[in-house]
C-alpha positions in Angstrom: -13.9 6.1 42.8 -11.9 5.6 45.9 -8.3 5.5 45.9 -6.2 2.0 46.5 -3.8 2.4 49.9 -0.2 2.1 48.1 0.7 1.9 51.6 0.5 -1.7 51.8 1.6 -2.3 48.8 4.3 -5.3 49.2 7.5 -5.6 47.1 7.0 -8.6 44.7 9.9 -8.6 42.6 7.9 -11.3 39.6 5.6 -9.2 37.5 2.9 -12.2 37.0 1.6 -11.6 33.0 -0.5 -14.3 33.4 -2.3 -12.8 36.1 -2.8 -9.2 35.4 -3.3 -9.0 31.8 -6.5 -11.6 31.6 -7.4 -9.2 34.5 -7.5 -6.3 32.7 -8.7 -7.2 30.1 -11.8 -8.6 31.6 -12.1 -5.3 33.1 -11.9 -3.1 29.9 -14.1 -5.2 28.0 -16.7 -5.0 31.0 -16.4 -1.4 31.3 -16.5 -1.1 27.6 -13.7 1.7 27.3 -12.6 3.3 24.3 -16.2 1.8 23.0 -18.7 2.9 21.3 -16.8 6.2 20.6 -18.9 7.6 17.1 -22.0 7.8 18.6 -20.7 9.2 21.9 -19.3 11.8 19.9 -22.0 12.7 17.7 -24.3 13.0 21.6 -21.5 15.7 22.7 -22.1 17.7 19.7 -26.1 17.7 20.2 -25.0 18.8 23.6 -23.1 21.7 22.2 -19.6 20.3 23.4 -17.0 20.8 21.0 -14.8 17.2 20.4 -11.8 17.1 18.6 -11.8 14.0 16.3 -8.6 11.6 14.9 -9.9 9.1 13.2 -6.9 6.3 13.2 -7.5 3.2 10.4 -5.7 -0.4 9.7 -5.9 -1.8 6.4 -8.7 -3.9 6.8 -7.8 -7.8 7.9 -8.2 -10.7 5.8 -9.3 -13.0 8.3 -7.3 -16.2 7.7 -7.9 -19.5 9.5 -4.5 -19.9 10.9 -4.7 -16.9 13.1 -2.5 -14.3 13.6 1.0 -14.3 13.5 3.7 -12.2 14.7 3.9 -10.2 11.6 0.2 -9.2 12.1 1.5 -7.7 15.4 3.6 -4.6 14.4 0.7 -2.6 12.6 -1.9 -3.6 15.1 0.6 -2.5 18.4 1.6 0.5 16.7 -1.6 2.1 15.9 -2.7 1.1 19.1 0.8 3.2 20.7 -0.9 6.6 18.6 -4.8 5.8 19.5 -3.6 5.5 23.3 -1.2 8.3 23.2 -3.3 11.0 21.4 -6.5 10.4 23.8 -4.2 11.4 26.9 -3.7 14.1 24.5 -7.4 15.0 24.6 -8.3 13.6 21.3 -11.4 11.9 20.9 -9.7 8.7 18.9 -11.5 6.6 16.2 -9.8 3.6 15.9 -12.0 0.7 14.3 -11.7 -3.0 13.3 -13.3 -4.9 10.8 -12.6 -7.9 8.5 -12.2 -7.9 4.7 -14.0 -11.3 5.0 -14.9 -12.7 1.2 -12.1 -13.7 -1.1 -10.1 -17.0 -2.9 -8.5 -18.7 0.2 -12.1 -19.5 2.0 -13.7 -20.2 -1.7 -10.6 -22.4 -1.8 -11.1 -24.4 1.1 -14.5 -24.9 0.8 -13.7 -26.7 -2.5 -11.0 -29.1 -1.2 -13.0 -29.5 1.9 -16.5 -28.8 1.4 -16.9 -26.5 4.6 -18.9 -23.5 3.5 -16.8 -20.5 3.7 -19.3 -18.3 5.8 -18.5 -21.3 8.4 -14.6 -21.2 7.8 -15.1 -17.0 8.4 -17.0 -16.9 11.1 -14.6 -19.2 13.0 -11.0 -17.2 11.1 -12.8 -13.6 12.8 -13.6 -15.6 16.3 -9.6 -16.7 16.4 -8.1 -12.8 15.2 -10.7 -11.0 17.7 -9.6 -13.2 20.8 -6.1 -13.0 19.9 -5.9 -9.0 19.1 -8.3 -8.8 22.0 -5.3 -10.4 24.6 -2.5 -8.2 22.6 -4.5 -5.2 24.5 -5.6 -3.6 20.8 -7.9 -0.6 22.1 -9.9 -1.2 19.1 -13.6 0.1 18.8 -15.6 -3.5 19.1 -19.0 -1.1 18.6 -18.7 -0.4 14.9 -16.9 -3.9 13.7 -17.7 -4.8 10.7 -17.4 -8.2 8.3 -17.7 -7.4 4.2 -19.6 -10.8 3.9 -22.1 -9.8 6.2 -25.4 -9.3 4.1 -26.1 -5.4 5.9 -22.3 -4.9 4.2 -22.6 -5.6 0.9 -26.2 -4.5 0.6 -24.1 -1.0 0.4 -21.5 -2.7 -1.8 -24.7 -3.5 -3.7 -25.9 0.3 -3.7 -22.8 1.9 -4.9 -23.0 -0.5 -8.1 -26.2 0.7 -8.7 -24.9 4.4 -8.3 -21.7 3.7 -10.9 -24.6 2.0 -12.8 -26.6 4.9 -13.0 -24.1 7.0 -14.2 -22.7 5.1 -16.9 -19.5 4.4 -15.3 -20.2 1.0 -14.7 -20.4 -1.1 -18.0 -20.1 -4.7 -19.5 -17.5 -5.4 -22.6 -15.4 -8.4 -23.2 -12.1 -8.6 -21.4 -9.3 -11.0 -21.4 -8.9 -13.6 -18.5 -7.5 -16.4 -17.2 -9.2 -19.4 -18.3 -7.9 -23.2 -17.3 -8.6 -25.6 -20.2 -8.6 -28.4 -17.6 -11.2 -26.9 -14.8 -12.8 -24.8 -17.1 -13.1 -22.2 -15.0 -11.7 -18.8 -14.8 -8.3 -18.4 -12.6 -7.4 -14.5 -10.8 -3.8 -13.8 -11.6 -2.7 -15.2 -8.2 -4.0 -19.1 -9.3 -1.7 -18.7 -12.4 1.6 -20.2 -11.4 4.6 -20.1 -14.3 1.9 -20.3 -16.4 0.3 -23.3 -15.3 -3.1 -23.9 -13.2 -2.5 -24.1 -9.4 -4.3 -26.6 -9.0 -4.3 -29.0 -12.1 -1.3 -27.2 -13.8 -2.4 -27.0 -17.7 -1.3 -24.1 -19.3 -3.9 -20.8 -18.8 -4.6 -19.5 -21.5 -6.1 -16.3 -22.7 -9.9 -16.2 -23.3 -11.9 -13.6 -24.0 -15.0 -12.8 -21.6 -17.9 -10.2 -21.1 -17.0 -8.7 -17.8 -18.1 -5.8 -15.7 -15.9 -2.8 -15.2 -15.4 0.2 -13.3 -14.9 3.5 -15.6 -12.4 4.5 -13.2 -9.8 6.2 -16.4 -12.6 9.3 -16.0 -11.0 10.6 -12.7 -7.5 9.6 -14.3 -6.1 13.4 -14.7 -7.6 14.1 -11.0 -6.4 11.0 -9.3 -2.6 12.3 -9.7 -3.6 16.4 -9.2 -5.0 14.7 -6.2 -1.4 13.5 -4.7 0.0 16.8 -4.4 -1.2 17.4 -1.1 -1.4 14.4 0.8 1.1 13.5 3.3 2.2 10.3 1.8 5.5 8.5 1.4 7.3 9.9 -1.7 7.5 7.1 -3.2 4.2 5.8 -3.1 2.8 8.9 -4.8 5.2 8.4 -7.2 3.5 4.6 -7.9 0.5 6.3 -8.0 1.3 8.7 -10.9 3.4 5.7 -12.9 0.5 3.5 -12.6 -1.7 6.4 -14.4 0.9 6.3 -16.7 0.1 10.5 -17.9 2.3 11.1 -21.3 1.5 13.7 -23.9 2.8 12.9 -27.1 2.1 12.4 -30.3 0.1 9.5 -32.1 1.5 8.8 -35.4 -0.1 7.0 -38.4 1.8 4.0 -40.1 0.7 2.0 -43.2 1.1 -1.2 -43.7 2.2 -3.4 -46.6 3.2 -6.7 -47.2 6.8 -8.2 -48.2 7.4 -6.9 -51.9 6.0 -3.2 -50.4 2.0 -3.9 -51.7 -0.2 -1.8 -49.2 -2.6 -3.8 -47.5 -5.0 -0.6 -46.9 -4.4 -0.8 -43.6 -3.4 1.4 -41.2 -1.8 1.6 -37.1 -1.3 4.0 -34.8 1.9 4.3 -32.5 1.8 6.8 -29.5 4.9 8.2 -29.1 6.6 10.9 -27.0 9.2 11.9 -28.8 8.4 13.2 -32.3 11.8 13.8 -32.9 13.1 10.9 -33.6 10.2 9.4 -36.0 12.8 9.9 -38.7 15.4 7.4 -36.5 12.1 4.9 -36.9 14.0 0.8 -37.4 10.7 -1.6 -36.7 7.4 -1.1 -35.7 6.1 -3.9 -33.1 2.1 -5.1 -32.8 0.2 -6.8 -30.1 -0.8 -10.7 -30.7 -4.2 -9.3 -30.4 -4.1 -6.2 -33.1 -1.7 -8.9 -34.9 -4.9 -11.4 -34.8 -7.6 -8.6 -34.7 -6.0 -7.6 -38.3 -5.9 -10.5 -39.5 -2.4 -9.3 -41.1 -1.7 -13.6 -40.4 -2.9 -13.5 -44.0 -0.2 -12.0 -45.7 2.9 -13.4 -43.8 4.9 -15.0 -46.1 4.9 -18.9 -46.1 8.4 -19.7 -45.0 7.5 -17.5 -41.9 3.4 -18.4 -41.3 4.3 -21.2 -38.8 7.0 -19.5 -36.6 4.4 -16.4 -36.3 1.3 -19.1 -35.2 3.4 -20.4 -33.1 4.3 -17.4 -31.2 1.0 -16.4 -31.1 -0.6 -19.5 -29.9 2.7 -19.3 -26.9 1.2 -15.7 -26.4 -2.3 -16.3 -26.1 -0.8 -18.6 -23.5 0.1 -16.1 -21.3 -0.9 -14.2 -18.6 -0.4 -10.4 -18.7 1.3 -10.4 -15.3 4.1 -12.8 -17.9 4.0 -10.9 -21.1 4.8 -7.8 -19.0 7.8 -9.6 -17.1 8.8 -11.4 -19.9 9.9 -7.7 -21.5 13.0 -8.3 -20.3 14.1 -11.1 -22.4 12.9 -9.3 -25.5 10.6 -12.3 -27.4 9.8 -11.5 -30.5 9.2 -12.5 -34.2 9.7 -10.8 -37.4 6.7 -10.9 -39.0 7.8 -10.5 -42.9 5.7 -7.5 -43.3 6.2 -3.9 -43.2 5.5 -0.6 -41.9 6.1 2.7 -43.8 7.1 5.8 -41.9 5.0 8.6 -43.3 7.7 11.1 -43.0 10.3 9.9 -44.8 8.5 6.7 -46.7 10.7 4.0 -45.6 9.6 1.1 -44.8 10.3 -0.8 -41.8 10.1 -4.0 -40.3 7.5 -5.1 -38.7 7.5 -7.3 -35.6 4.8 -9.0 -33.1 5.7 -8.9 -29.6 4.0 -10.6 -26.5 5.3 -7.5 -24.3 2.9 -5.2 -26.3 -0.9 -5.0 -24.5 -3.6 -4.4 -26.6 -5.0 -2.4 -23.6 -1.9 0.1 -23.3 -2.2 2.8 -25.5 -2.5 1.7 -29.0 -1.2 -2.0 -28.7 1.1 -0.7 -31.3 4.9 0.3 -30.8 7.4 2.1 -33.0 11.1 1.2 -32.0 13.6 4.1 -32.3 16.7 2.3 -30.8 19.0 4.9 -31.4 17.5 6.8 -28.9 15.3 4.4 -26.3 16.9 1.5 -24.5 14.9 -1.3 -24.6 14.5 -0.3 -28.6 18.1 -0.7 -28.3 18.3 -4.4 -26.7 15.8 -5.5 -29.2 17.3 -4.3 -32.5 20.3 -6.0 -30.7 18.9 -9.6 -30.4 16.8 -9.4 -33.2 19.6 -7.8 -35.4 17.3 -4.7 -36.9 19.4 -1.8 -38.1 20.1 1.1 -35.8 19.3 4.9 -37.2 20.8 7.9 -34.9 18.9 10.9 -35.4 20.1 13.0 -33.1 23.2 14.0 -31.9 24.1 15.4 -28.2 23.6 19.0 -28.1 26.9 19.5 -26.0 29.3 20.2 -28.4 32.2 17.7 -26.8 29.7 14.5 -26.8 28.6 15.4 -30.6 32.6 15.2 -31.7 32.7 11.6 -29.7 29.5 10.5 -30.6 29.9 8.3 -34.2 26.3 8.9 -36.2 26.7 6.4 -38.5 27.6 3.1 -35.8 26.9 4.9 -32.4 28.2 2.8 -29.8 25.1 2.8 -27.3 21.5 4.7 -27.2 21.0 8.6 -26.3 17.5 9.0 -25.1 18.5 12.7 -24.2 17.3 15.5 -26.1 19.6 17.0 -28.7 20.0 18.0 -32.2 17.8 16.8 -35.0 20.3 14.9 -37.6 19.5 12.1 -40.7 15.9 14.3 -40.6 14.9 14.6 -44.4 11.5 14.4 -45.2 12.0 15.0 -49.5 11.1 11.7 -50.1 7.9 12.7 -49.4 7.4 16.2 -50.5 8.9 17.7 -47.2 11.8 19.8 -46.0 14.8 18.8 -44.1 14.6 19.2 -40.2 18.9 18.9 -39.6 19.7 21.2 -37.3 16.8 21.5 -35.1 16.8 21.1 -31.7 14.6 18.5 -30.1 11.8 20.6 -29.0 11.6 22.9 -31.8 11.3 19.4 -34.2 8.5 18.2 -32.2 6.3 21.5 -32.6 7.7 21.6 -36.4 6.8 18.0 -37.3 3.0 18.1 -36.0 2.6 21.4 -38.0 3.8 20.0 -41.1 2.6 16.5 -40.9 -0.7 16.5 -39.3 -2.7 14.5 -40.9 -0.6 11.4 -40.0 0.2 12.7 -36.5 -1.7 14.8 -33.8 -1.0 15.4 -30.4 -2.2 13.7 -27.5 -2.3 13.0 -24.1 -1.6 8.9 -23.1 -2.7 7.0 -20.3 -1.7 3.5 -18.8 -4.3 3.4 -16.5 -7.7 1.2 -18.0 -11.0 0.6 -16.4 -11.4 -1.5 -13.4 -12.7 -4.7 -14.4 -14.3 -6.4 -11.2 -15.9 -9.3 -12.2 -14.8 -12.4 -10.7 -16.5 -16.0 -11.6 -16.3 -17.2 -8.6 -18.4 -17.8 -5.5 -17.3 -16.2 -1.9 -18.1 -12.3 -3.0 -20.6 -9.9 -3.1 -23.0 -10.7 -6.1 -23.7 -7.6 -9.1 -26.7 -6.5 -8.3 -28.2 -7.0 -12.1 -30.5 -9.1 -13.9 -31.0 -9.5 -17.7 -34.1 -9.2 -19.8 -34.8 -12.0 -22.4 -32.5 -10.0 -24.8 -30.2 -9.6 -22.8 -30.3 -6.7 -21.8 -29.0 -5.5 -18.2 -31.5 -3.8 -15.2 -30.0 -3.3 -11.8 -31.9 -4.2 -8.5 -33.8 -2.0 -7.0 -32.5 -0.1 -4.0 -34.7 -0.7 -1.7 -34.4 -4.4 -2.5 -30.6 -4.7 -1.5 -29.2 -6.9 -0.4 -29.5 -8.7 -3.3 -28.3 -12.2 -1.1 -25.6 -14.6 -2.0 -27.1 -17.8 -2.6 -26.6 -21.1 -0.7 -27.5 -23.5 -2.8 -24.0 -23.6 -5.1 -21.8 -26.3 -6.2 -18.3 -24.6 -5.3 -16.7 -27.6 -7.8 -15.1 -25.8 -11.1 -17.6 -26.6 -13.9 -16.8 -23.8 -16.7 -19.3 -21.3 -15.5 -19.5 -19.3 -13.0 -20.4 -21.3 -9.6 -23.5 -19.0 -9.1 -24.9 -20.3 -12.1 -25.2 -24.0 -10.5 -28.2 -22.3 -8.0 -31.9 -23.0 -8.7 -32.9 -20.6 -6.1 -31.0 -17.9 -7.7 -32.6 -18.3 -10.7 -36.2 -18.6 -9.1 -35.6 -15.3 -7.1 -34.2 -13.3 -10.3 -37.6 -14.6 -12.2 -39.9 -14.0 -9.2 -38.5 -10.4 -8.6 -38.3 -9.5 -12.1 -42.5 -10.2 -12.8 -42.7 -8.3 -9.8 -40.7 -5.2 -10.3 -40.6 -5.2 -13.8 -44.2 -6.3 -14.9 -44.6 -2.7 -16.9 -41.0 -3.7 -19.1 -42.9 -7.5 -19.2 -46.3 -6.7 -20.1 -44.8 -3.6 -23.0 -42.4 -6.6 -24.7 -45.1 -9.1 -24.5 -42.6 -11.2 -22.1 -43.5 -14.5 -20.2 -45.4 -12.6 -16.9 -43.9 -14.9 -14.8 -40.6 -13.6 -15.4 -39.5 -17.0 -17.7 -36.7 -15.8 -19.8 -34.7 -13.5 -16.9 -31.7 -14.5 -16.2 -29.3 -13.1 -12.9 -26.0 -11.5 -12.9 -23.9 -14.9 -12.2 -20.3 -13.0 -11.2 -19.4 -11.7 -8.1 -17.5 -8.7 -7.7 -13.5 -8.3 -7.0 -12.8 -7.8 -3.5 -11.1 -5.0 -4.1 -14.5 -3.4 -4.6 -15.9 -4.0 -0.6 -12.4 -3.0 0.7 -12.7 0.6 -1.7 -15.3 2.4 1.3 -15.0 0.1 4.2 -13.8 3.5 6.0 -17.2 5.4 5.7 -18.9 2.3 6.8 -16.9 2.3 9.9 -18.3 5.6 10.8 -22.3 5.1 10.4 -21.8 0.8 10.8 -25.5 0.3 12.3 -28.0 2.7 9.6 -30.0 0.5 8.1 -30.9 3.6 5.7 -27.7 4.8 4.3 -24.1 3.9 3.4 -22.7 6.4 6.2 -25.0 9.7 7.7 -23.2 13.3 6.0 -22.7 14.7 8.7 -20.6 12.0 10.4 -18.6 11.5 6.9 -17.9 15.5 7.8 -17.1 15.0 10.9 -14.7 12.8 10.8 -13.2 12.7 7.2 -10.3 12.5 6.2 -8.7 10.2 7.7 -5.9 11.2 10.2 -4.1 8.5 9.7 -3.7 5.2 7.5 -1.4 2.4 7.8 -1.1 -0.5 5.4 1.2 -2.5 4.1 3.4 -2.0 1.5 1.2 -4.3 -1.0 -1.3 -2.0 -1.0 0.3 0.6 -2.8 -1.3 1.4 -5.8 -4.5 -0.7 -6.5 -6.2 -0.1 -2.9 -5.1 3.9 -2.8 -5.9 4.2 -6.2 -9.7 2.7 -5.9 -10.4 4.0 -3.0 -10.0 7.6 -3.5 -11.4 6.9 -7.4 -14.8 5.9 -4.8 -14.2 8.6 -2.7 -14.6 11.2 -5.8 -17.6 9.6 -7.4 -18.9 9.8 -3.8 -18.1 13.6 -3.4 -19.1 14.1 -7.3 -22.7 12.3 -6.6 -23.0 14.9 -3.0 -23.0 11.8 -1.1 -19.9 12.7 0.8 -19.0 16.9 1.6 -14.6 16.4 1.6 -14.0 18.9 -2.0 -10.1 17.3 -2.2 -11.8 13.8 -2.6 -9.1 12.4 -0.9 -10.0 9.9 2.2 -6.5 9.5 3.5 -4.6 12.5 4.7 -2.0 10.8 6.0 -0.7 7.5 5.2 2.5 5.3 6.1 3.7 1.6 5.1 4.7 -0.6 8.1 7.6 -2.8 7.8 7.5 -7.3 7.4 8.7 -8.9 10.4 10.7 -11.6 9.2 11.6 -15.2 10.3 14.3 -16.0 12.3 15.9 -17.2 9.0 15.6 -13.2 7.6 12.6 -14.7 5.2 9.1 -13.6 4.8 7.2 -16.1 7.4 5.3 -19.0 5.6 3.8 -22.0 6.5 5.7 -23.6 3.8 9.4 -22.4 5.0 8.4 -24.1 9.0 9.1 -19.8 10.2 5.9 -18.7 11.1 6.0 -17.2 15.0 2.6 -18.1 16.4 2.0 -14.6 18.8 -0.3 -16.9 21.2 2.9 -19.0 22.8 4.7 -15.1 22.9 2.6 -13.6 24.9 1.6 -16.9 27.0 5.2 -17.1 27.3 6.7 -13.6 28.1 2.7 -11.1 27.8 1.8 -9.4 25.8 3.2 -6.1 27.0 6.4 -7.8 25.5 5.3 -8.9 22.4 4.3 -5.6 22.0 7.2 -3.2 23.0 10.0 -6.0 21.0 8.3 -5.3 18.0 8.2 -2.0 18.7 11.9 -1.9 19.6 12.7 -4.0 16.8 14.1 -1.0 14.4 12.5 1.7 12.3 8.6 1.1 11.8 8.9 0.9 7.9 11.8 -1.9 7.5 12.0 -5.3 8.1 13.2 -7.0 10.2 14.1 -10.3 11.8 12.9 -12.7 14.7 14.4 -12.7 17.3 13.9 -14.6 20.1 16.9 -13.4 22.3 15.8 -10.2 22.0 12.2 -10.6 22.7 13.8 -12.0 26.2 15.8 -9.2 26.9 12.4 -6.7 26.4 10.9 -8.6 29.1 13.5 -8.3 31.4 13.8 -4.6 30.8 9.9 -4.6 31.7 10.1 -6.9 34.8 13.2 -4.9 36.2 11.0 -1.8 35.1 8.2 -3.2 37.6 10.3 -4.5 40.2 11.9 -0.8 40.6 8.2 0.8 40.7 7.3 -1.8 43.0 9.7 -1.5 45.5 9.4 2.2 45.1 5.7 2.4 46.5 7.5 -0.1 49.4 9.5 3.1 50.4 8.8 6.5 52.5 9.0 9.0 49.7 10.9 11.0 48.9 10.5 15.2 49.5 11.9 15.4 45.8 12.9 13.2 42.9 17.0 12.6 43.0 18.2 15.2 41.0 19.4 13.4 38.0 17.1 11.0 37.9 14.5 13.6 38.2 16.5 15.1 34.7 16.5 12.2 32.9 12.8 11.5 33.2 11.6 14.5 31.6 13.9 14.4 29.3 12.4 11.0 28.3 9.2 12.9 28.5 10.1 15.4 26.3 11.7 12.4 24.0 8.7 10.4 23.5 6.3 13.1 22.7 8.4 13.3 20.1 8.7 9.8 18.8 5.2 8.6 18.8 3.8 11.0 16.5 6.6 10.1 14.5 6.3 7.3 14.9 9.8 6.7 15.9 8.9 3.9 18.8 12.3 2.1 18.9 13.8 5.3 19.9 10.8 5.9 22.5 11.5 2.5 24.3 15.9 2.9 23.9 14.5 6.1 26.2 12.5 4.6 28.2 15.6 1.4 28.8 17.9 4.2 29.4 15.3 5.9 32.2 15.2 2.2 33.5 19.2 1.8 33.7 19.6 5.6 35.2 16.8 4.6 37.9 18.5 0.9 39.0 22.6 2.6 39.2 20.8 5.4 40.8 19.3 2.7 43.5 22.5 1.4 44.1 24.3 4.7 45.5 21.1 6.3 47.0 19.5 5.9 50.1 17.5 2.6 50.9 14.7 3.8 53.4 13.2 6.2 50.9 12.3 6.3 46.9 14.1 8.1 44.3 11.2 9.3 42.9 8.1 11.0 44.1 4.9 9.7 43.4 4.3 12.5 41.1 6.9 11.7 39.2 5.9 7.9 39.8 2.8 8.9 38.0 4.6 10.6 35.1 6.3 7.6 34.6 3.5 4.9 34.4 1.7 7.4 32.5 4.1 7.2 30.3 4.3 4.0 29.7 0.8 3.4 29.3 0.7 2.8 25.5 3.7 1.3 24.9 2.7 -1.5 28.0 -0.6 -0.8 28.7 -1.3 -3.9 30.7 1.2 -3.8 33.4 0.5 0.3 33.0 -3.0 -0.4 34.6 -1.8 -2.6 37.2 1.4 -0.1 38.3 -1.4 2.8 38.1 -3.9 0.8 40.7 -0.8 -0.1 43.0 0.1 3.8 43.0 -4.1 3.9 44.1 -4.8 6.5 41.6 -8.3 6.3 39.9 -9.2 4.5 37.1 -7.6 3.8 34.8 -4.5 5.5 33.4 -5.5 5.4 29.9 -8.0 8.0 30.9 -5.5 9.9 31.9 -3.8 13.3 30.8 -0.3 12.9 29.0 2.6 14.0 31.1 4.2 17.2 31.3 7.8 18.0 31.3 9.7 20.8 32.8 11.7 22.4 29.6 14.7 23.3 32.0 14.9 19.8 32.8 14.2 18.0 30.7 17.4 20.9 28.9 19.0 20.7 31.0 20.9 16.9 30.3 24.0 17.0 28.2 25.6 13.9 26.2 29.3 13.8 26.0 30.7 12.8 22.5 34.2 11.5 21.8 35.7 12.7 19.0 38.8 10.3 16.7 41.4 11.1 14.5 43.0 8.0 13.3 41.7 5.8 16.0 42.3 7.9 18.8 40.4 9.8 21.1 41.6 13.7 20.5 38.9 15.3 21.8 34.6 15.4 23.3 31.9 17.7 21.7 29.2 18.4 24.2 25.6 18.3 22.9 22.2 19.4 25.0 19.6 16.6 24.4 18.2 19.4 22.0 20.8 19.6 20.0 21.1 15.7 19.7 18.1 15.1 18.6 18.1 18.2 15.7 21.2 18.7 14.4 22.0 17.0 11.1 25.5 14.5 10.8 26.7 17.6 9.0 26.7 20.1 11.7 27.8 17.9 14.2 31.0 16.9 12.2 32.1 20.5 11.4 31.2 21.9 15.8 33.7 18.3 16.3 36.3 19.3 13.5 36.1 23.5 15.1 37.4 21.9 18.6 40.4 23.3 19.1 41.5 19.7 21.0 40.9 18.1 17.2 41.6 21.2 14.8 45.4 20.6 15.3 45.4 17.1 14.4 44.2 17.8 11.3 46.7 19.8 10.2 50.3 18.6 8.6 53.2 20.3 9.8 53.1 23.4 7.3 49.9 24.2 9.0 47.6 22.8 6.0 44.7 20.9 6.3 45.1 17.3 5.3 42.4 15.8 3.0 39.9 13.2 5.3 39.4 9.9 4.0 36.1 9.7 6.0 33.6 11.3 8.4 31.9 9.0 10.4 28.8 10.1 13.1 27.7 7.3 14.9 24.2 9.4 16.3 24.9 10.0 20.5 27.8 7.9 20.6 30.9 8.7 18.6 32.7 11.4 16.0 35.4 9.4 13.8 37.7 11.0 11.5 40.3 9.5 9.2 43.2 11.4 7.8 44.1 9.9 3.9 47.7 9.2 5.1 47.2 6.3 6.3 
């Protein structure tokens, strides 16, 4: 391609984003820039060429009907900057896009309006796609996915059949949220303050047959696999806490009535502190376990009504509400007792809804002297407190009141009040907590057993909703489940469905679904039908009417991206091997537990079944979270608050580049940041200034050498941005670009008026530097330079180490508000030195050190030591 004649460029102070941005957007689409990456790289491999793959992934987006707001822009712009940067670094970047298109919002809209969710979803995807392309996000659209497309959910169903074949998909009764008025199951998000969001009827818990994935089979590996991942520590800890592995023991306690008569029933409690077992003063049982054991029959008459009322209220609460309610310490005395096996004492049996039947044993022991939660519960309900561990530290032990402790002491220590003589045992007084645990487990092995407990429960995937992937199961006349065979997938979502809630799953209203099932059974299960003597036409066979949780769809999409159009397998093994694990994953903090946990579970299963050559079983090597763009009122953006900012208006007024650069400049990527219209205007002015300086430079004659100070600033900037982009420090990268613009503006005011201050070579570097941040403007400037299209296919500029190191920053050092010295730091030192080192160097300056001494030459105490990065050091003495 011939270069443009840059000599003909005229100085134009007005950058017209409304003309420039659509022009280059159309050009990129026409040339299919950065499209079909996987197939191109696969062909390169076949030709014997080396590839350097990098897989960048943004969390699956839900295409809501309202379209993007500016909060969505932050994460996609951040990843696009990385994609463009790494391409210029020579990486073969795969940056795909797709839609998590099934789910409740579209279905609820269909119930309200009668418009089929497929129609509204397609329109929402169209709107999102238009907005994203307008922002210059360089997604690889050739591999676009949508979970509601049959060729996607075909493989979601295929995965279900693989889990089913291995016994990892199973059906059992499970508690669900049920609205008695709407006669339907509700998701947790449809329950507001215990009421149905539609009709405000109190929601109850109902036991229904549900499908589960046996994620608990991988519980230990899901913990162990976190160790080598480059993820935020807090995210790893959330995963660990959710799995909730704890080592301890189960202890059996017999139940007795109010008079101490044994009921012939035993409950088991899990504890990590066997050493505190002598301090049990109450036992709390979940409402479900209380009902299962039929204990209401033994409750004394004067308490029965109170207990029944409490149980009724508990069964109306959702699990989430019960967990939140733990803070209120609700519960009632039952009049029944549990017998402590180590000392034979009878303790109060309470029923409380914060104890969940599906967590642990559904029964917990209360040791208020040594557990804060139990202490607060005992204080509220007037339960006794028995200290059985005293501090090991002598000073703390002397202050410890063994009969009436002032607070709970959860730490390990020395056992006291721990005498088992009443049950034929010995005394454990004086043993350390650690030694006591070992001894107790050995002595009471008939009622105690060492065990490992987990909070993690199997994943309930059934949803009694329409807009989701049908579970590929049909039931024979005896109710036994049979999978749809692989060759017959996808098992299509029927369209003749009544969306309105009727008390049953919406799919049950489809006549086509039922007739299809019976015809399928007659053909595919003919031999079984013949053996059993069932109706040859398949009469009596029923489809599974539930659909799958949308988390199932999004637990494996990153695999399908790699082979999105493959009709024969969910993804080709060679492609998976070449591109996995994902190099970098950017997701919102709302997905730090379940989505990541489920994705890791899927990956480990596929590895174990040899569909995936990934020994670690970990799909995402590096992952980070973006913060939230808040409204101008500093609150989360929402329609109800009226504080939503649409990107369309910002792009129209200021341009996509301005929106991108502004959101990256607002602050660190991971923090929440409020929208500020004035700051948007400031970024707009900065980009226009840079454009004008560039255009003016092109209208002047080229100097033999760039102006020295400006050239140094350029190389410092290249060096800085090369470090900042991989570190996701987009705000500081842009700040450095702004400094460069200011340096250029200042140099222009004192420089020669007939010559440019930068050579064409340096101008070229500057434009390439701008390219990932402001892609449209950079492409336009690259064209004006007369360079070969496209700037986004060029090599990242290199810096001269000597020039990049040459710049120093002078930092004033204050003592008690007065400047007493200056600290000169190189650019490298400024970036890498810790605050502690900078403060030490500042205090060591001769001109400063003398002000830190008293009249006797002794060092005075500093009240404050403050270092504002690159700006100032402030030392405040204690004498003011």
